[in-house]
C-alpha positions, 0 to 999 in steps of 0.5 A: 584915724592913725593906726595904733603902733604894735610892738614891732613898730614901737621898736622900729621907731625907738631904734631909728630915733633914739640911736642917732640921738644918743650918739649925737648927744653923747658926742656933742657935750664932750666936744663942746667942753674940749674933753678928749673922746675916750671910746669906752666913755663914749660907748657908756654914754651912748648906751645910757642916753639910748636907755634914757631915751627909751624910758622917756618914750615909755613914760612921757606921751611924746607922740601926743605932745608932738601932735598936740603942740602944733594944734595950739597954734592951729597948725597941722602936725604933719606939715613942715611947720607943724613938725617944727613946732611939735619938735620944740617941746619934744627936744626940750624934754629929751635934752632936759632929762638926758643932758642933765643925767649925762652931765651928772654921770660924767661930772659927778660933782655938784654944782659943777654938773649944773654949770656943765649942763647949762653950758651945753644946753643950747648946742645939745638942744639944737643938735637934738632938734635937728636929729629928730627932724631927720630921724622921726619922718624916717622912723614913721615911714619905716614903722607905718609905711604907707598905712599911716594916715 
């Protein structure tokens, strides 16, 4: 049975997972659209993406989804295949919500922000997926140490 995370563990998991994701997602879309990177805009986007990621983690049972989805395919969620499968829906959730809101915030025109979102969706998804595959094991190790079973 897994140990239930305490407040310090949740903070560690959120910081290790959400900061890199916020940075990468905030840089990917402007670079794809060939928009000049202005430090203040990038920082606002990073903070907004980080806050959104934290809210998503509070509202949506991301760990349950990441563990449950591989079980649909009769795969252990802790195996490499299970982590890959579990990360598919989780990355989709983050990109759908954060990507859409960041595009709306930056473009501020309807329907132009939808087209910007659609154009950046696949690259954002790939980047988010890759970052999660790297940061999540690190976050879990830092939060749970060798106590995680």
